[in-house]
C-alpha positions in Angstrom: 416.2 15.6 110.2 418.8 17.1 108.3 418.9 20.7 107.0 418.1 19.5 103.4 414.9 18.0 104.7 413.7 21.3 106.1 411.3 23.1 103.7 410.9 26.8 104.5 407.7 28.4 103.3 407.5 31.8 101.8 405.6 34.2 104.1 402.1 35.1 102.7 398.9 36.6 103.7 397.5 40.0 104.4 400.4 41.1 106.6 402.9 40.3 104.0 400.9 42.2 101.4 400.8 45.2 103.7 404.5 45.0 104.3 405.2 44.8 100.5 402.8 47.8 99.9 404.6 49.7 102.8 408.0 49.0 101.2 406.9 50.3 97.8 405.4 53.3 99.5 408.8 54.0 101.3 410.8 53.6 98.2 408.6 56.0 96.2 408.6 58.4 99.2 412.3 58.3 99.6 413.1 59.0 95.9 410.5 62.1 96.1 412.1 63.5 99.3 415.5 63.2 97.9 414.6 64.9 94.7 412.9 67.8 97.0 416.2 68.0 99.1 418.3 68.0 96.0 416.2 71.1 94.7 416.4 72.7 98.0 420.1 72.6 98.0 420.4 74.1 94.5 422.2 71.2 93.2 422.6 71.0 89.5 424.0 67.5 88.9 421.5 64.9 87.9 423.0 62.3 90.3 422.9 64.3 93.4 419.5 63.0 94.4 421.0 59.5 94.0 423.9 60.6 96.3 421.4 61.8 98.9 419.4 58.5 98.7 422.7 56.6 99.2 423.6 58.8 102.0 420.3 58.3 103.7 420.6 54.5 103.4 424.1 54.5 105.0 423.0 56.9 107.7 419.7 55.2 108.8 418.6 51.8 109.5 415.6 50.7 107.4 413.3 51.2 110.2 414.5 54.8 110.7 414.5 55.5 107.0 410.8 54.2 106.9 410.0 56.5 109.9 411.5 59.5 108.2 409.9 58.9 104.8 406.5 58.1 106.5 406.7 61.5 108.3 407.3 63.3 105.0 404.4 61.3 103.4 402.2 62.1 106.1 402.8 65.9 105.8 401.8 65.5 102.2 398.5 63.6 103.3 397.8 66.5 105.8 398.2 69.1 103.1 395.9 67.1 101.0 393.3 67.1 103.5 393.2 63.6 104.4 391.6 63.0 107.8 394.2 62.3 110.6 392.7 59.0 111.6 393.0 57.8 108.0 396.7 58.9 108.0 397.2 57.0 111.2 395.7 54.0 109.7 397.6 54.3 106.4 401.0 54.6 108.1 400.4 52.8 111.3 401.3 56.0 113.3 399.9 57.5 116.5 397.7 60.4 116.2 400.2 62.5 118.3 402.8 62.3 115.5 400.2 63.3 112.9 398.9 66.1 115.1 402.5 67.4 115.4 403.0 67.4 111.7 399.7 69.2 111.2 400.8 71.9 113.9 404.1 72.2 112.2 402.5 72.6 108.8 400.2 75.5 110.1 403.0 77.4 111.6 404.1 80.8 109.8 407.1 80.1 107.6 406.8 76.3 108.2 409.7 74.3 106.8 407.0 71.7 105.9 405.2 74.4 103.7 408.3 75.5 102.1 409.3 72.0 101.2 405.9 71.2 99.8 406.0 74.4 97.7 409.4 73.6 96.5 408.2 70.1 95.6 405.4 71.5 93.5 407.9 73.8 91.7 410.0 70.7 91.0 407.0 68.9 89.7 406.4 71.8 87.3 409.9 71.8 86.0 410.0 68.0 85.5 406.4 67.3 84.6 406.2 64.7 87.3 403.1 63.8 89.2 
């Protein structure tokens, strides 16, 4: 059998749909995180968020980037009041990571809380959701 005789099938099914949904969530979360980091640094140039995104993509493997973005997104979910078990299911994360995020969010002067507040200010300025 030659290589030209081999027919590769495209992956499909629930697992592939979940992976696609995860990728979309990761992309949206990364863009949001970069915009917040841009605001935190007091940057003025419109393309600084793009620079941060490029930097993160160079610095981290796709799996590392997904982990970082998911940790940011889990903090948002905790802040919204989403139950920890639901967050664990959403992001395929251990309850330990989620509990850690919850503990950090509750600390006085939490960096998580300050970033969430900064994000809200950013949304107000840009009219974003």
